[in-house]
MDTraj code that builds the backbone (N, CA, C; nanometers):
import mdtraj as md
import numpy as np

residues = "MET SER ALA ASP PRO ALA ASP LEU SER ASN LEU ALA ASP LEU ALA LEU PRO ALA PRO VAL PRO PHE TRP PRO PRO ALA ALA GLY VAL TRP ILE VAL ALA GLY MET ALA GLY ALA MET LEU ALA VAL ALA GLY TRP ARG ALA LEU ARG ARG PHE TRP ALA ASP ALA TYR LEU ARG SER ALA ALA ALA GLU LEU ASP ALA LEU ALA ALA SER GLY LYS PRO ASP THR ALA ALA ALA VAL SER ALA ILE LEU LYS ARG ALA ALA LEU VAL ALA TYR GLY ARG GLU GLN VAL ALA SER LEU THR GLY GLY ALA TRP ALA ALA PHE LEU VAL ARG THR ALA PRO ALA GLY THR PRO THR ASP ALA PHE PRO VAL GLU LEU GLY HIS VAL PHE SER GLY GLN ASP ARG ALA GLN THR GLY GLY GLN THR ASP LEU VAL ALA GLU ALA LYS ALA TRP LEU ARG GLY GLN ARG GLY ARG ALA VAL ALA ARG SER GLY".split()
xyz = np.array([
    [19.3504, 11.9974, 17.5854],
    [19.3129, 12.1219, 17.4577],
    [19.4419, 12.2012, 17.4573],
    [19.5171, 12.2290, 17.3474],
    [19.5764, 12.2552, 17.3480],
    [19.5379, 12.4323, 17.2668],
    [19.6552, 12.5661, 17.3040],
    [19.6295, 12.6418, 17.2759],
    [19.6515, 12.7235, 17.1501],
    [19.6553, 12.6135, 17.0046],
    [19.7442, 12.6022, 16.8608],
    [19.5954, 12.5857, 16.8342],
    [19.5498, 12.6856, 16.7666],
    [19.4038, 12.6940, 16.6667],
    [19.3774, 12.5620, 16.5867],
    [19.5459, 12.5412, 16.5024],
    [19.5182, 12.4550, 16.4216],
    [19.5385, 12.3095, 16.5027],
    [19.5175, 12.2528, 16.6047],
    [19.5488, 12.1548, 16.6257],
    [19.3674, 12.0800, 16.6425],
    [19.3919, 11.9525, 16.5733],
    [19.2359, 11.8907, 16.5412],
    [19.2172, 11.8602, 16.6936],
    [19.2358, 11.8494, 16.8097],
    [19.1972, 11.8178, 16.8872],
    [19.0526, 11.9196, 16.9463],
    [19.0904, 12.0542, 16.8930],
    [18.9834, 12.1467, 16.9040],
    [18.8948, 12.1610, 16.7872],
    [18.8554, 12.0628, 16.7597],
    [18.7136, 12.0655, 16.6407],
    [18.6108, 12.0513, 16.7175],
    [18.4936, 12.0577, 16.6551],
    [18.3834, 12.0220, 16.7132],
    [18.2995, 11.9573, 16.6527],
    [18.2406, 11.9022, 16.6680],
    [18.0838, 11.8418, 16.5683],
    [17.9949, 11.9642, 16.4646],
    [18.0058, 11.9176, 16.3961],
    [17.8934, 11.9932, 16.3190],
    [17.7835, 12.0604, 16.4006],
    [17.7664, 12.1817, 16.3174],
    [17.6054, 12.2136, 16.4094],
    [17.5172, 12.1644, 16.3333],
    [17.3816, 12.0394, 16.3351],
    [17.2995, 12.0525, 16.2689],
    [17.2011, 12.0593, 16.2037],
    [17.1257, 12.1725, 16.1347],
    [16.9838, 12.2584, 16.1764],
    [16.9100, 12.1329, 16.2193],
    [16.7922, 12.2255, 16.2841],
    [16.6602, 12.0489, 16.3356],
    [16.6260, 12.0500, 16.1941],
    [16.5402, 11.9183, 16.2650],
    [16.4708, 11.8798, 16.1224],
    [16.3949, 11.9132, 16.0559],
    [16.3551, 11.9112, 15.9414],
    [16.2594, 12.0180, 15.8873],
    [16.0968, 11.9425, 15.9345],
    [16.0436, 11.9729, 15.9703],
    [15.8845, 11.9737, 16.0702],
    [15.8019, 11.8935, 15.8952],
    [15.7352, 11.8058, 15.9803],
    [15.5898, 11.7462, 15.8828],
    [15.5204, 11.8889, 15.8566],
    [15.5190, 11.9386, 15.9789],
    [15.3559, 12.0538, 15.9914],
    [15.3746, 12.1599, 15.9943],
    [15.4061, 12.2582, 15.9499],
    [15.2568, 12.3052, 15.7804],
    [15.3159, 12.2488, 15.6944],
    [15.2783, 12.1888, 15.6122],
    [15.2949, 12.1602, 15.5015],
    [15.3345, 12.2784, 15.3637],
    [15.4228, 12.2937, 15.3052],
    [15.4502, 12.3937, 15.2110],
    [15.3081, 12.4262, 15.1093],
    [15.3456, 12.5302, 15.0945],
    [15.1944, 12.6355, 15.0010],
    [15.1709, 12.5006, 14.8611],
    [15.2991, 12.4499, 14.8080],
    [15.2731, 12.3617, 14.6950],
    [15.2254, 12.2878, 14.7186],
    [15.2105, 12.1774, 14.8399],
    [15.1056, 12.0956, 14.8723],
    [14.9704, 12.1430, 14.9182],
    [14.9668, 12.2641, 14.9456],
    [14.8396, 12.3000, 14.9614],
    [14.7406, 12.3075, 14.8413],
    [14.8144, 12.3662, 14.7515],
    [14.7488, 12.4188, 14.6120],
    [14.7498, 12.2354, 14.5590],
    [14.8312, 12.1514, 14.5759],
    [14.8086, 12.0272, 14.4838],
    [14.6907, 11.9692, 14.5362],
    [14.6471, 12.0053, 14.6901],
    [14.5684, 11.9068, 14.7573],
    [14.4356, 11.9447, 14.7085],
    [14.4148, 12.0970, 14.7161],
    [14.3320, 12.1990, 14.6983],
    [14.2911, 12.1669, 14.5163],
    [14.3767, 12.1788, 14.4507],
    [14.3170, 12.0754, 14.2432],
    [14.2660, 11.9555, 14.3255],
    [14.2970, 11.8838, 14.3721],
    [14.2942, 11.7179, 14.3772],
    [14.1450, 11.7269, 14.4570],
    [14.1235, 11.8113, 14.5403],
    [13.9852, 11.8036, 14.6052],
    [13.9010, 11.8654, 14.4916],
    [13.9444, 11.9655, 14.4589],
    [13.8600, 12.0357, 14.3196],
    [13.8179, 11.9407, 14.2102],
    [13.8814, 11.8524, 14.1495],
    [13.9351, 11.7798, 14.0879],
    [13.8275, 11.6183, 14.1414],
    [13.8085, 11.5993, 14.2216],
    [13.7420, 11.4924, 14.2495],
    [13.5747, 11.5164, 14.3558],
    [13.5715, 11.6418, 14.3639],
    [13.4206, 11.7082, 14.3693],
    [13.3985, 11.7090, 14.2259],
    [13.4887, 11.7959, 14.0889],
    [13.4012, 11.7618, 13.9809],
    [13.3065, 11.6406, 13.9585],
    [13.3807, 11.5438, 13.9479],
    [13.4337, 11.3719, 13.9030],
    [13.2915, 11.3045, 13.9588],
    [13.3167, 11.3349, 14.1067],
    [13.1754, 11.3069, 14.1989],
    [13.0255, 11.3716, 14.1305],
    [13.0657, 11.4566, 14.1050],
    [12.9385, 11.5586, 14.0717],
    [12.8620, 11.4953, 13.9600],
    [12.9653, 11.4735, 13.8234],
    [12.9325, 11.4377, 13.7290],
    [12.9153, 11.2914, 13.7087],
    [12.9499, 11.2152, 13.8080],
    [12.9066, 11.0316, 13.8769],
    [12.7324, 11.0638, 13.8976],
    [12.7383, 11.1688, 13.9975],
    [12.5621, 11.1503, 14.0541],
    [12.5109, 11.1912, 13.9644],
    [12.5187, 11.3398, 13.8643],
    [12.4276, 11.3574, 13.7600],
    [12.3810, 11.2715, 13.6732],
    [12.4974, 11.1732, 13.6241],
    [12.4569, 11.0694, 13.5501],
    [12.4224, 10.9266, 13.5929],
    [12.4447, 10.9506, 13.7114],
    [12.3575, 10.8335, 13.8253],
    [12.2244, 10.8427, 13.7917],
    [12.1213, 11.0148, 13.8308],
    [12.0430, 10.9934, 13.8093],
    [11.9665, 11.0124, 13.7114],
    [12.0666, 11.1000, 13.5366],
    [11.9806, 11.0908, 13.4829],
    [11.9560, 10.9051, 13.3988],
    [12.0493, 10.8332, 13.4718],
    [12.0219, 10.7150, 13.3827],
    [11.9043, 10.6575, 13.4806],
    [11.8448, 10.6948, 13.5651],
    [11.7459, 10.6279, 13.6363],
    [11.6493, 10.5762, 13.5849],
    [11.5729, 10.6477, 13.4531],
    [11.4490, 10.5630, 13.3139],
    [11.5340, 10.4592, 13.3105],
    [11.6719, 10.4537, 13.3002],
    [11.7179, 10.2948, 13.2256],
    [11.6881, 10.1650, 13.3168],
    [11.7347, 10.2323, 13.4630],
    [11.7260, 10.1297, 13.5618],
    [11.5754, 10.0739, 13.6117],
    [11.5264, 10.1722, 13.5858],
    [11.3816, 10.1708, 13.6116],
    [11.3146, 10.0649, 13.5111],
    [11.3582, 10.1160, 13.3410],
    [11.3013, 10.0325, 13.2485],
    [11.3641, 9.8733, 13.2345],
    [11.5253, 9.8565, 13.3148],
    [11.5604, 9.7345, 13.3354],
    [11.4673, 9.6159, 13.4067],
    [11.4035, 9.7268, 13.5170],
    [11.3419, 9.6614, 13.6127],
    [11.2073, 9.6586, 13.5932],
    [11.1444, 9.6910, 13.5120],
    [11.0230, 9.6517, 13.4216],
    [11.0181, 9.5238, 13.3723],
    [11.1251, 9.5561, 13.2609],
    [11.1758, 9.4399, 13.1739],
    [11.1875, 9.2880, 13.2565],
    [11.2992, 9.2957, 13.3702],
    [11.3477, 9.1958, 13.4409],
    [11.1331, 9.1599, 13.4934],
    [11.0875, 9.2104, 13.5378],
    [10.9247, 9.1499, 13.6301],
    [10.8458, 9.1110, 13.5014],
    [10.8611, 9.1844, 13.3738],
    [10.7594, 9.1268, 13.2578],
    [10.8203, 8.9828, 13.2195],
    [10.9594, 8.9777, 13.2097],
    [11.0282, 8.8427, 13.1688],
    [10.9575, 8.7081, 13.3231],
    [10.9799, 8.7786, 13.4160],
    [10.9227, 8.6636, 13.5217],
    [10.7348, 8.6280, 13.4966],
    [10.6933, 8.7177, 13.4366],
    [10.5727, 8.6780, 13.4574],
    [10.5350, 8.5989, 13.3643],
    [10.5918, 8.5899, 13.2718],
    [10.5528, 8.5319, 13.1404],
    [10.4476, 8.5525, 13.0507],
    [10.3768, 8.6573, 13.0647],
    [10.2751, 8.6794, 12.9766],
    [10.2565, 8.6563, 12.8249],
    [10.1548, 8.5710, 12.7381],
    [10.1752, 8.6354, 12.6508],
    [10.1859, 8.7750, 12.5424],
    [10.1469, 8.9004, 12.6010],
    [10.1562, 9.0010, 12.4849],
    [10.2911, 9.0825, 12.5740],
    [10.3970, 8.9719, 12.5984],
    [10.4958, 9.0665, 12.6074],
    [10.5669, 9.1566, 12.4743],
    [10.5849, 9.1579, 12.3447],
    [10.5956, 9.2211, 12.2865],
    [10.5530, 9.3371, 12.2699],
    [10.4376, 9.3770, 12.3265],
    [10.3897, 9.4765, 12.3041],
    [10.4275, 9.5810, 12.4405],
    [10.4552, 9.5026, 12.5489],
    [10.5003, 9.5499, 12.6529],
    [10.5740, 9.6285, 12.6392],
    [10.7107, 9.5012, 12.5938],
    [10.8505, 9.5918, 12.5699],
    [10.8301, 9.6914, 12.4808],
    [10.7691, 9.6550, 12.3642],
    [10.7486, 9.8099, 12.2773],
    [10.7132, 9.9214, 12.3633],
    [10.6281, 9.9470, 12.4442],
    [10.6286, 10.0319, 12.5153],
    [10.7031, 10.0838, 12.6004],
    [10.7747, 9.9978, 12.7385],
    [10.9202, 10.0320, 12.7727],
    [10.9942, 10.0606, 12.6959],
    [10.9990, 10.0265, 12.5924],
    [11.1250, 10.0365, 12.4513],
    [11.1143, 10.2076, 12.4635],
    [10.9466, 10.1990, 12.4080],
    [10.9776, 10.3554, 12.4045],
    [10.9383, 10.4667, 12.4569],
    [10.8995, 10.4367, 12.5827],
    [10.9361, 10.5471, 12.7103],
    [11.0884, 10.5648, 12.7267],
    [11.1426, 10.4788, 12.7063],
    [11.2557, 10.5396, 12.7335],
    [11.3650, 10.5545, 12.6283],
    [11.3545, 10.5410, 12.4931],
    [11.3561, 10.6622, 12.3880],
    [11.3332, 10.7790, 12.3754],
    [11.1989, 10.8244, 12.4669],
    [11.1189, 10.9170, 12.4304],
    [11.2086, 11.0020, 12.5193],
    [11.3108, 10.9274, 12.6576],
    [11.3768, 11.0511, 12.7642],
    [11.5007, 11.0351, 12.6763],
    [11.5672, 10.9453, 12.6408],
    [11.7037, 10.9574, 12.5547],
    [11.7390, 11.0165, 12.4108],
    [11.5956, 11.0448, 12.3542],
    [11.6207, 11.0677, 12.1989],
    [11.5526, 11.1917, 12.1865],
    [11.4202, 11.2166, 12.2222],
    [11.3408, 11.3383, 12.2747],
    [11.2527, 11.2993, 12.1619],
    [11.1108, 11.3840, 12.1876],
    [10.9541, 11.3447, 12.1743],
    [10.9956, 11.3536, 12.0087],
    [11.0785, 11.4703, 11.9538],
    [10.9900, 11.4912, 11.8296],
    [11.1183, 11.3976, 11.7828],
    [11.1760, 11.2786, 11.7658],
    [11.2594, 11.1696, 11.6740],
    [11.1800, 11.0483, 11.7239],
    [11.0890, 10.9984, 11.8108],
    [11.0791, 10.9151, 11.8772],
    [10.8661, 10.9113, 11.8698],
    [10.8135, 11.0150, 11.9018],
    [10.6854, 10.9876, 11.9242],
    [10.6184, 10.9091, 11.7828],
    [10.6448, 10.9801, 11.7294],
    [10.5629, 10.9598, 11.5708],
    [10.6345, 10.7966, 11.4921],
    [10.6941, 10.7359, 11.5381],
    [10.7364, 10.6352, 11.5205],
    [10.6738, 10.4910, 11.5504],
    [10.6135, 10.4255, 11.4584],
    [10.5361, 10.2447, 11.4751],
    [10.5659, 10.1808, 11.3950],
    [10.5456, 10.0546, 11.4216],
    [10.5941, 9.9616, 11.2988],
    [10.7407, 9.9818, 11.2362],
    [10.7513, 9.9058, 11.1678],
    [10.8625, 9.9133, 11.0960],
    [10.9688, 10.0202, 11.1292],
    [10.9205, 10.1325, 11.1210],
    [11.0237, 10.2875, 11.1211],
    [11.0576, 10.2349, 11.2703],
    [10.9663, 10.2230, 11.3663],
    [11.0157, 10.1691, 11.5189],
    [11.1081, 10.0981, 11.5431],
    [11.0963, 9.9434, 11.4715],
    [11.1614, 9.8560, 11.4386],
    [11.3233, 9.8749, 11.4351],
    [11.3231, 10.0024, 11.3137],
    [11.4245, 9.9983, 11.2386],
    [11.5424, 10.1238, 11.3144],
    [11.4332, 10.2108, 11.3897],
    [11.4861, 10.3085, 11.4522],
    [11.6075, 10.2168, 11.5827],
    [11.5156, 10.1565, 11.6359],
    [11.6049, 10.1009, 11.7541],
    [11.7063, 9.9692, 11.6911],
    [11.7028, 9.9331, 11.5415],
    [11.8530, 9.8524, 11.5116],
    [11.9147, 10.0147, 11.5035],
    [11.9098, 10.0694, 11.4671],
    [11.9980, 10.1936, 11.4246],
    [12.0890, 10.2475, 11.5437],
    [11.9607, 10.2602, 11.6324],
    [12.0016, 10.3464, 11.7997],
    [12.1193, 10.2318, 11.8983],
    [12.1084, 10.1057, 11.8626],
    [12.1232, 9.9738, 11.9245],
    [12.2715, 10.0157, 11.9141],
    [12.3552, 10.0173, 12.0195],
    [12.5227, 10.0164, 12.0206],
    [12.5872, 9.8330, 11.9654],
    [12.6850, 9.9225, 11.8874],
    [12.7620, 9.8469, 11.8034],
    [12.7740, 9.6785, 11.8812],
    [12.7433, 9.5716, 11.7726],
    [12.7954, 9.4727, 11.8251],
    [12.6891, 9.4255, 11.9497],
    [12.5479, 9.4683, 11.9443],
    [12.4081, 9.4702, 12.0040],
    [12.3322, 9.3924, 11.9399],
    [12.3115, 9.2076, 11.9964],
    [12.1779, 9.1755, 11.8792],
    [12.0638, 9.2462, 11.8785],
    [12.0403, 9.2502, 11.7611],
    [11.8634, 9.3165, 11.7265],
    [11.7783, 9.2173, 11.6435],
    [11.8352, 9.1200, 11.5816],
    [11.7794, 9.0350, 11.5326],
    [11.5897, 9.0003, 11.5827],
    [11.5216, 9.0180, 11.6667],
    [11.4196, 9.0016, 11.7500],
    [11.3515, 9.1547, 11.7634],
    [11.3988, 9.2662, 11.7136],
    [11.3423, 9.4075, 11.7303],
    [11.2370, 9.4191, 11.5797],
    [11.3132, 9.3766, 11.4763],
    [11.1698, 9.3809, 11.3433],
    [11.0934, 9.2753, 11.3455],
    [11.1420, 9.1067, 11.3986],
    [11.0756, 9.0647, 11.3711],
    [10.9394, 9.0188, 11.4656],
    [11.0316, 9.0310, 11.5941],
    [10.8417, 9.0503, 11.7207],
    [10.7830, 9.1939, 11.7210],
    [10.8253, 9.3098, 11.7110],
    [10.7732, 9.3883, 11.6673],
    [10.6823, 9.4011, 11.6020],
    [10.7170, 9.4112, 11.4692],
    [10.6593, 9.3959, 11.3749],
    [10.5106, 9.3196, 11.3729],
    [10.5348, 9.2288, 11.4279],
    [10.3918, 9.1431, 11.4870],
    [10.2974, 9.2465, 11.5583],
    [10.3638, 9.3168, 11.6955],
    [10.3232, 9.4191, 11.7719],
    [10.2046, 9.4860, 11.6598],
    [10.2798, 9.5122, 11.5586],
    [10.2007, 9.6740, 11.4973],
    [10.0982, 9.6308, 11.3918],
    [10.1680, 9.4960, 11.3357],
    [10.0428, 9.4137, 11.2293],
    [9.8953, 9.3508, 11.3134],
    [9.9204, 9.3438, 11.4342],
    [9.7564, 9.2976, 11.4965],
    [9.7973, 9.1710, 11.4563],
    [9.8826, 9.0574, 11.4121],
    [9.9256, 8.9261, 11.4370],
    [9.9507, 8.8782, 11.5763],
    [9.9131, 8.7439, 11.6093],
    [9.9418, 8.6675, 11.7189],
    [10.0495, 8.6246, 11.7085],
    [10.1444, 8.6017, 11.7933],
    [10.2914, 8.5582, 11.8003],
    [10.2741, 8.5028, 11.9570],
    [10.2819, 8.3673, 11.9702],
    [10.3120, 8.2826, 12.0949],
    [10.4316, 8.1868, 12.1155],
    [10.4885, 8.2546, 12.0373],
    [10.6814, 8.1590, 12.0189],
    [10.7203, 8.2476, 12.1425],
    [10.7462, 8.1795, 12.2425],
    [10.8374, 8.1834, 12.3601],
    [10.9550, 8.1962, 12.3280],
    [10.9786, 8.1741, 12.2684],
    [11.1244, 8.1882, 12.2673],
    [11.1646, 8.3169, 12.1243],
    [11.0950, 8.3457, 12.1113],
    [11.1391, 8.4754, 12.0238],
    [11.1352, 8.6466, 12.1339],
    [11.0369, 8.5954, 12.2277],
    [10.9762, 8.7207, 12.3270],
    [11.1133, 8.6962, 12.4461],
    [11.1986, 8.5954, 12.4678],
    [11.2648, 8.5651, 12.5667],
    [11.4315, 8.6874, 12.4609],
    [11.3931, 8.6105, 12.3658],
    [11.4905, 8.7105, 12.2722],
    [11.4724, 8.8485, 12.2846],
    [11.3613, 8.8950, 12.2341],
    [11.3496, 9.0627, 12.2883],
    [11.3315, 9.0824, 12.4127],
    [11.3096, 9.0331, 12.4660],
    [11.3592, 9.0341, 12.6495],
    [11.5219, 9.0818, 12.6561],
    [11.5618, 9.0405, 12.6313],
    [11.7106, 9.0156, 12.6204],
    [11.7680, 9.1170, 12.4920],
    [11.7050, 9.1153, 12.4017],
    [11.7535, 9.2187, 12.3033],
    [11.7539, 9.3647, 12.3674],
    [11.6367, 9.3880, 12.4156],
    [11.5924, 9.5154, 12.4577],
    [11.6746, 9.5875, 12.5745],
    [11.7038, 9.4749, 12.6760],
    [11.8114, 9.5316, 12.7722],
    [11.9237, 9.5133, 12.7271],
    [11.9252, 9.4725, 12.6498],
    [12.1041, 9.5062, 12.5755],
    [12.1010, 9.6402, 12.5421],
    [11.9820, 9.6700, 12.4711],
    [11.9599, 9.8236, 12.4206],
    [11.9529, 9.9296, 12.5298],
    [11.9119, 9.8800, 12.6231],
    [11.9076, 9.9855, 12.7377],
    [12.0114, 10.0220, 12.7997],
    [12.1301, 9.9128, 12.8016],
    [12.2090, 9.9684, 12.8444],
    [12.3688, 10.0527, 12.7637],
    [12.3229, 10.0170, 12.6374],
    [12.3579, 10.0848, 12.5134],
    [12.3281, 10.2583, 12.5440],
    [12.2136, 10.2644, 12.5396],
    [12.1707, 10.3899, 12.6275],
    [12.2263, 10.4982, 12.7562],
    [12.3194, 10.4516, 12.8305],
    [12.3281, 10.5253, 12.9079],
    [12.4409, 10.6008, 12.9079],
    [12.4208, 10.7343, 12.9413],
    [12.4778, 10.8610, 12.9169],
    [12.3874, 10.9286, 12.8194],
    [12.2984, 10.8874, 12.7500],
    [12.2174, 10.9632, 12.6797],
    [12.1565, 11.1116, 12.7046],
    [12.1100, 11.1049, 12.7948],
    [11.9883, 11.1828, 12.9140],
    [12.1487, 11.2861, 12.9460],
    [12.2279, 11.2829, 12.9880],
    [12.3303, 11.3684, 12.9932],
    [12.3716, 11.4549, 12.8865],
    [12.3924, 11.3715, 12.8051],
    [12.4821, 11.4234, 12.6747],
    [12.3522, 11.5422, 12.5628],
    [12.2226, 11.4712, 12.6207],
    [12.0980, 11.5498, 12.5572],
    [12.0806, 11.7689, 12.6090],
    [12.1256, 11.7001, 12.7561],
    [12.0690, 11.8193, 12.8122],
    [12.1957, 11.9575, 12.8453],
    [12.2911, 11.8853, 12.8177],
    [12.4290, 11.9600, 12.8666],
    [12.5675, 11.9542, 12.9074],
])
top = md.Topology()
chain = top.add_chain()
for i, resn in enumerate(residues, 1):
    res = top.add_residue(resn, chain, resSeq=i)
    for name in ("N", "CA", "C"):
        top.add_atom(name, md.element.get_by_symbol(name[0]), res)
traj = md.Trajectory(xyz[None], top)
């Protein structure tokens, strides 16, 4: 080495700073993580509330499945009773309790989700309330399928009504 300060042989390597540690994260990471955790907790709570609120629909669907498997001849009356209980929960006693006959079938058609077939409601349920015998099993099968489709369309109604 020479005494000349401008001599290039006197140069030293650059002094690099220490690498940035992974832990502890910056404050912004904590804020974002906290907000993401809060949003996940709220979404989970809402999903759980909806799951609990739709328990009556799962129960009614299970009853319809058991009814369809039993092959009883009075299926239309039983389907009507199951749908009436579900409608009482979804729409409230004030709207549903007094409905019978054609008004009950019209209510089911009106509250069915768009695109849901509802042809069997007026035909089959009209025979229940008129007291006529109905021995068509094909219509009964359609009625159970339409009733299950109506139940699927009511998801979230109890939560929407309660708040």
